[in-house]
SEKOL-765446 format. One record per residue (C-alpha): x negated, y, z; residue in three letters. Coordinates in steps of 0.5 Angstrom, whole numbers, plus 2048, in hexadecimal, padded with zeros to 3 digits. Example, Ala and Ser with C-alpha at 12.3 -4.5 7.8 and 13.67 -1.06 7.14 Angstrom:
<recs>
7E7 7F7 810 ALA
7E5 7FE 80E SER
</recs>
This chain:
<recs>
800 800 800 MET
7FD 807 7FE THR
7FE 80D 803 TYR
7FF 814 800 CYS
7FC 817 806 HIS
7F6 814 80A GLN
7F9 816 811 HIS
7FE 812 810 ASN
7FA 80C 810 LEU
7F9 808 817 VAL
7F3 804 819 GLU
7F6 7FE 81D PRO
7F0 7FD 821 ASP
7F0 804 823 LYS
7F7 805 824 ALA
7F7 803 82B THR
7F1 807 82D ALA
7F1 80B 833 GLU
7F2 813 831 ARG
7EF 817 836 LYS
7ED 81D 833 TYR
7F2 822 830 GLY
7F4 829 82D ILE
7FA 82C 830 ARG
7FE 831 82B VAL
802 837 82E THR
804 83E 82C LEU
803 844 82F PRO
808 847 834 ALA
80A 84D 82F ASP
80A 848 829 ASP
811 849 825 THR
811 842 823 PHE
812 840 82A SER
819 843 829 ARG
81A 83C 825 MET
816 837 829 LEU
817 83A 830 GLY
812 83D 835 ASP
810 836 837 GLU
80E 833 831 TRP
808 82F 830 GLU
805 829 82C THR
7FF 825 82E LEU
7FA 821 829 HIS
7F6 81C 82C TRP
7EF 819 82A TYR
7EB 813 82C ARG
7E4 817 82C SER
7E2 81E 82E GLU
7DF 81E 827 ARG
7E5 81C 824 GLU
7E9 821 828 ARG
7E4 827 826 ASN
7E4 826 81F THR
7EC 826 81F ALA
7EC 82C 823 PHE
7E7 830 81E GLU
7EC 82E 818 LYS
7F2 830 81C MET
7EF 837 81E ALA
7ED 839 816 ILE
7F2 83D 813 ARG
7F5 838 80D HIS
7F7 83A 806 GLY
7FE 83A 807 TYR
7FF 840 80B TYR
800 847 807 ARG
7FB 84C 808 LYS
800 850 80C SER
801 84A 811 ASP
7FD 84A 817 SER
7FE 843 81B PRO
7FE 844 822 THR
7FE 83D 825 GLN
7F9 83B 82B VAL
7F5 835 82B LEU
7F2 832 832 GLU
7ED 82D 832 LYS
7F0 828 838 ILE
7EE 821 83B VAL
7F2 81C 83F ARG
</recs>
């Protein structure tokens, strides 16, 4: 079976591995998008290693090409460990 996106693949031997390094994504208190999502909105992404988490953090922090030039993303990224 072929997959359109690499992130859709699951490696069975790694699927149950402990993931203790994370990234918390939140919005600033004055962000207008929080009117839709709520003041307490957050999402968490978990990774097996600190290195894997740090690589993902760097990619998430880059302003991607889908934003209009006039858009300013305001997400807050925080590295966490459980």
